[in-house]
C-alpha positions as CSV (number, residue, x, y, z in Angstrom):
1,M,-15.2,-17.5,-11.6
2,E,-15.4,-14.5,-14.1
3,N,-15.6,-15.5,-17.8
4,I,-12.5,-13.9,-19.3
5,T,-14.0,-13.9,-22.8
6,E,-16.9,-11.6,-21.6
7,I,-14.6,-9.0,-20.0
8,G,-14.6,-5.8,-22.0
9,K,-11.8,-3.2,-22.2
10,I,-13.1,-0.8,-19.6
11,R,-13.7,-3.6,-17.2
12,S,-10.2,-4.8,-17.8
13,W,-8.7,-1.5,-16.9
14,V,-10.7,-1.5,-13.6
15,I,-9.3,-4.9,-12.9
16,A,-5.8,-3.7,-13.6
17,S,-6.2,-0.9,-11.2
18,R,-6.8,-3.4,-8.4
19,P,-9.6,-1.8,-6.6
20,R,-9.2,-3.9,-3.4
21,T,-5.7,-2.4,-3.0
22,L,-6.8,1.2,-3.3
23,P,-7.5,1.6,0.4
24,A,-3.7,1.4,0.8
25,A,-3.5,4.8,-1.0
26,V,-6.4,6.3,1.0
27,V,-5.3,5.4,4.6
28,P,-2.0,7.3,4.7
29,V,-3.7,10.4,3.4
30,L,-6.6,10.0,5.9
31,V,-4.2,9.5,9.0
32,G,-1.9,12.3,7.7
33,S,-4.7,14.7,7.5
34,A,-6.1,13.7,10.9
35,A,-2.7,14.5,12.3
36,A,-2.8,17.9,10.4
37,A,-6.3,18.6,11.8
38,S,-5.2,17.8,15.4
39,D,-2.6,20.6,14.9
40,N,-5.3,22.9,13.3
41,K,-3.5,22.8,10.0
42,F,-6.0,20.8,8.0
43,I,-6.8,22.2,4.4
44,L,-9.4,20.3,2.6
45,L,-8.2,21.3,-1.0
46,Y,-4.6,20.2,-0.3
47,A,-5.8,17.0,1.3
48,S,-8.0,16.2,-1.6
49,I,-5.3,16.7,-4.2
50,A,-3.0,14.6,-2.1
51,L,-5.6,11.8,-2.1
52,I,-6.1,11.8,-5.8
53,C,-2.4,11.9,-6.4
54,S,-1.9,8.9,-3.9
55,L,-4.6,7.0,-5.7
56,L,-3.1,7.7,-9.2
57,I,0.4,6.6,-8.0
58,Q,-1.1,3.5,-6.5
59,I,-2.9,2.7,-9.8
60,G,0.2,3.4,-11.8
61,T,2.3,1.1,-9.5
62,N,-0.3,-1.6,-10.1
63,F,-0.3,-1.2,-13.9
64,T,3.6,-1.4,-13.7
65,N,3.5,-4.4,-11.5
66,D,1.0,-6.3,-13.8
67,L,3.1,-5.5,-16.8
68,Y,6.5,-6.5,-15.5
69,D,5.4,-9.4,-13.5
70,H,3.9,-10.8,-16.8
71,L,7.0,-10.0,-18.8
72,K,9.3,-11.6,-16.2
73,G,7.1,-14.7,-15.9
74,A,6.1,-14.1,-12.2
75,D,2.5,-14.2,-13.4
76,N,1.5,-17.3,-15.3
77,E,-1.2,-19.9,-15.6
78,K,-0.2,-21.4,-12.3
79,R,-1.0,-18.0,-10.5
80,K,-3.0,-18.4,-7.2
81,G,-4.0,-14.8,-6.9
82,P,-6.8,-12.7,-8.4
83,L,-7.2,-12.3,-12.1
84,R,-4.3,-10.3,-13.9
85,V,-5.1,-8.7,-17.2
86,M,-1.7,-9.0,-18.9
87,V,-1.3,-12.8,-18.5
88,N,-4.8,-13.4,-19.7
89,G,-4.4,-11.1,-22.8
90,L,-7.1,-8.5,-21.8
91,I,-4.7,-5.6,-22.3
92,S,-1.8,-5.5,-24.6
93,V,1.8,-4.5,-23.6
94,T,1.6,-1.3,-25.7
95,E,-1.7,-0.4,-24.1
96,M,-0.4,-0.9,-20.6
97,K,2.7,1.1,-21.2
98,M,0.6,4.0,-22.4
99,G,-1.7,3.5,-19.4
100,I,1.2,3.8,-17.1
101,V,2.5,7.0,-18.7
102,I,-0.9,8.6,-18.6
103,V,-1.6,7.7,-15.0
104,F,1.8,8.9,-13.7
105,L,1.8,12.1,-15.8
106,T,-1.7,13.0,-14.5
107,A,-0.4,12.5,-10.9
108,F,2.6,14.6,-11.5
109,A,0.5,17.4,-13.1
110,L,-2.0,17.5,-10.3
111,G,0.8,17.5,-7.7
112,L,2.4,20.6,-9.2
113,Y,-0.3,22.7,-7.5
114,L,1.0,21.2,-4.1
115,V,4.6,22.0,-5.2
116,Y,3.3,25.5,-5.8
117,T,1.9,25.8,-2.4
118,G,4.3,23.6,-0.4
119,G,7.7,24.1,-2.1
120,Y,10.5,21.9,-3.5
121,I,10.1,19.3,-0.7
122,V,6.7,18.3,-2.1
123,L,8.3,18.0,-5.6
124,V,11.0,15.6,-4.1
125,I,8.3,13.6,-2.4
126,G,6.2,13.3,-5.6
127,I,9.0,12.4,-7.9
128,A,10.5,9.9,-5.5
129,S,7.0,8.2,-5.1
130,I,6.6,7.8,-8.8
131,I,10.0,6.5,-9.4
132,A,9.6,4.0,-6.5
133,G,6.3,2.9,-8.0
134,I,8.0,2.1,-11.3
135,A,11.1,0.7,-9.7
136,Y,9.0,-1.6,-7.6
137,T,8.9,-4.2,-10.5
138,A,10.7,-2.4,-13.4
139,G,14.2,-1.2,-14.2
140,P,17.6,-2.8,-13.9
141,Y,17.1,-3.6,-10.1
142,P,13.4,-4.2,-9.4
143,L,12.8,-3.7,-5.7
144,A,10.1,-6.5,-5.5
145,Y,12.5,-9.1,-7.2
146,N,15.4,-8.3,-4.8
147,G,13.8,-8.5,-1.3
148,L,13.1,-4.7,-1.1
149,G,9.5,-4.8,-1.7
150,D,8.5,-4.8,1.9
151,F,10.8,-1.8,2.6
152,F,9.4,0.1,-0.3
153,V,5.8,-0.5,0.9
154,F,6.5,0.5,4.5
155,M,8.4,3.6,3.5
156,F,6.1,5.0,0.7
157,F,2.7,3.8,1.9
158,G,3.6,4.5,5.6
159,V,6.1,7.1,6.3
160,V,6.2,9.1,3.0
161,G,2.3,8.8,2.4
162,T,1.4,9.7,5.9
163,A,4.0,12.3,6.8
164,G,3.9,13.7,3.2
165,S,0.1,14.2,3.6
166,Y,0.6,16.1,6.7
167,F,3.4,18.2,5.2
168,V,1.4,19.4,2.2
169,Q,-1.1,20.9,4.6
170,A,1.0,22.0,7.5
171,H,4.2,22.9,5.5
172,T,6.3,21.5,8.2
173,F,7.2,18.2,9.7
174,S,6.3,16.9,13.1
175,Y,6.9,13.7,15.2
176,L,3.1,12.9,15.2
177,P,2.7,12.0,11.5
178,F,5.9,10.0,11.6
179,L,4.7,8.0,14.6
180,C,1.2,7.5,13.0
181,S,2.9,6.3,9.9
182,I,4.3,3.2,11.6
183,P,1.0,1.3,12.0
184,V,-0.1,2.6,8.5
185,G,3.0,1.3,6.9
186,A,3.2,-1.9,8.9
187,L,-0.4,-3.1,8.2
188,I,-0.2,-2.2,4.6
189,T,3.1,-4.1,4.3
190,N,1.4,-7.1,5.7
191,I,-0.8,-7.2,2.7
192,L,2.4,-7.7,0.7
193,V,3.6,-10.3,3.2
194,V,0.6,-12.4,2.8
195,N,0.8,-12.1,-0.9
196,N,4.5,-13.1,-1.0
197,Y,3.8,-16.0,1.6
198,R,1.1,-17.4,-0.8
199,D,3.4,-17.0,-3.9
200,I,6.6,-18.5,-2.5
201,D,6.9,-21.4,-5.0
202,E,5.9,-19.3,-8.0
203,D,8.2,-16.4,-7.2
204,R,11.2,-18.8,-6.5
205,A,10.5,-20.3,-9.9
206,A,10.5,-16.8,-11.6
207,N,13.6,-15.7,-9.7
208,K,11.6,-13.2,-7.7
209,Y,13.5,-13.0,-4.5
210,T,11.1,-11.7,-2.0
211,L,11.8,-11.8,1.7
212,A,9.5,-14.8,1.8
213,V,11.5,-16.7,-0.8
214,K,14.8,-15.6,0.8
215,F,14.0,-16.6,4.4
216,G,11.1,-19.1,4.2
217,R,7.6,-19.6,5.5
218,V,8.4,-19.6,9.3
219,F,10.2,-16.2,8.9
220,T,7.3,-14.8,6.9
221,R,4.8,-15.7,9.6
222,Y,6.9,-14.2,12.3
223,Q,7.3,-11.0,10.1
224,F,3.5,-10.8,9.8
225,I,3.0,-11.0,13.6
226,F,5.7,-8.6,14.3
227,L,4.1,-6.0,12.1
228,L,0.9,-6.5,13.8
229,L,2.5,-6.0,17.2
230,I,4.2,-2.8,16.4
231,S,0.9,-1.5,15.0
232,F,-1.0,-2.1,18.2
233,I,1.8,-0.7,20.3
234,M,1.6,2.7,18.7
235,P,-1.7,3.9,20.4
236,L,0.1,3.4,23.7
237,I,2.9,5.7,22.7
238,L,0.4,8.2,21.4
239,Y,-1.5,8.1,24.6
240,F,1.3,8.3,27.0
241,G,3.8,10.3,25.0
242,F,1.5,12.9,23.3
243,D,-1.3,13.4,25.8
244,F,-4.0,12.1,23.5
245,N,-7.2,11.1,25.3
246,F,-8.6,7.5,25.6
247,W,-10.2,7.6,22.0
248,V,-6.7,7.0,20.5
249,F,-7.3,3.3,21.6
250,L,-10.1,2.9,19.1
251,P,-7.9,0.9,16.8
252,Y,-7.9,-1.9,19.5
253,L,-11.4,-2.7,18.4
254,T,-9.6,-4.6,15.5
255,I,-7.7,-6.9,17.8
256,P,-10.1,-9.8,17.1
257,I,-9.4,-9.5,13.5
258,A,-5.7,-9.6,14.1
259,L,-5.9,-12.7,16.1
260,R,-8.0,-14.3,13.3
261,L,-5.5,-13.4,10.9
262,I,-2.7,-15.0,12.8
263,K,-4.7,-18.2,13.0
264,M,-5.3,-18.0,9.2
265,I,-1.7,-17.5,8.1
266,Y,-0.8,-20.6,10.2
267,S,-3.7,-22.6,8.9
268,F,-4.3,-21.7,5.2
269,E,-2.3,-22.6,2.2
270,G,-2.4,-21.8,-1.6
271,K,-5.6,-20.0,-2.8
272,E,-7.0,-20.2,0.6
273,L,-4.7,-17.4,1.6
274,N,-6.6,-15.1,-0.7
275,K,-9.1,-14.8,2.1
276,T,-6.3,-13.9,4.5
277,L,-5.1,-11.3,2.0
278,E,-8.6,-9.7,1.7
279,L,-9.0,-9.7,5.5
280,T,-5.5,-8.2,6.0
281,A,-6.4,-5.4,3.6
282,R,-9.6,-4.8,5.5
283,L,-7.7,-4.6,8.8
284,S,-5.4,-2.0,7.4
285,A,-8.3,0.2,6.3
286,L,-10.4,-0.2,9.4
287,F,-7.3,0.3,11.8
288,G,-6.4,3.5,9.7
289,L,-10.0,4.8,9.9
290,L,-10.2,4.1,13.7
291,L,-6.8,5.7,14.3
292,S,-7.8,8.8,12.3
293,A,-11.0,9.0,14.4
294,G,-9.0,8.5,17.7
295,I,-6.7,11.3,16.8
296,L,-9.5,13.7,16.0
297,L,-11.8,13.0,18.9
């Protein structure tokens, strides 16, 4: 285990950004850009700016989550998950608040170029994403504390992230990016599902009413499996409904990982679930990469 006393300030900010979660910001842009490329509307500059903004919003959301989970008592010495900087005193409340402002303002400033090229719809997407990132754990009705975290993740890391990445390049909407956003959002949501499944007892004690707390462990396991199933159904819809070739089934190479995850979520408890969490994140990234390749080939 990492010695907390030896962690410097720069390293603390890196930890606070939660690098292992950042593929969740990359995959929607990757898949949305692949959809744009399949329609001959890919623009590298716009996709690159969208990617940077997505990463910054993800980091800002992580900072906000770290701060308010600490202030609300959801993160404490009994935590089973990875190291958190606030509860361990590595970053002060004032520093974290400043970091949140800087990261979100930077994302907004960079996004203004996409607003200039894509219009007011891009502005709405950007502002909504930032507000949702803050409202996830902050504000008078924090989404994560009221059973809405799963919906937030599916919508903003799935539908908004994927379809929005398509829109900033194509300047129009299409059924394709919306359909592709379903497995993207479902598999990224499963990362949260495992996290909430692991933390049921701690979240209940902190009055954090996630879906896992509201409906229990059996429901959460079925939720995890359901999100896997709808993800693997989507290549079939793309193949038969949109005349894609057989390459669109590339994501099926990840089926063994999905089966292993189902076994893990039924077998593991407590800190063991950190392994499930890590593998779920890897599945999301690999599925998204293969889906993007399948769309393009």
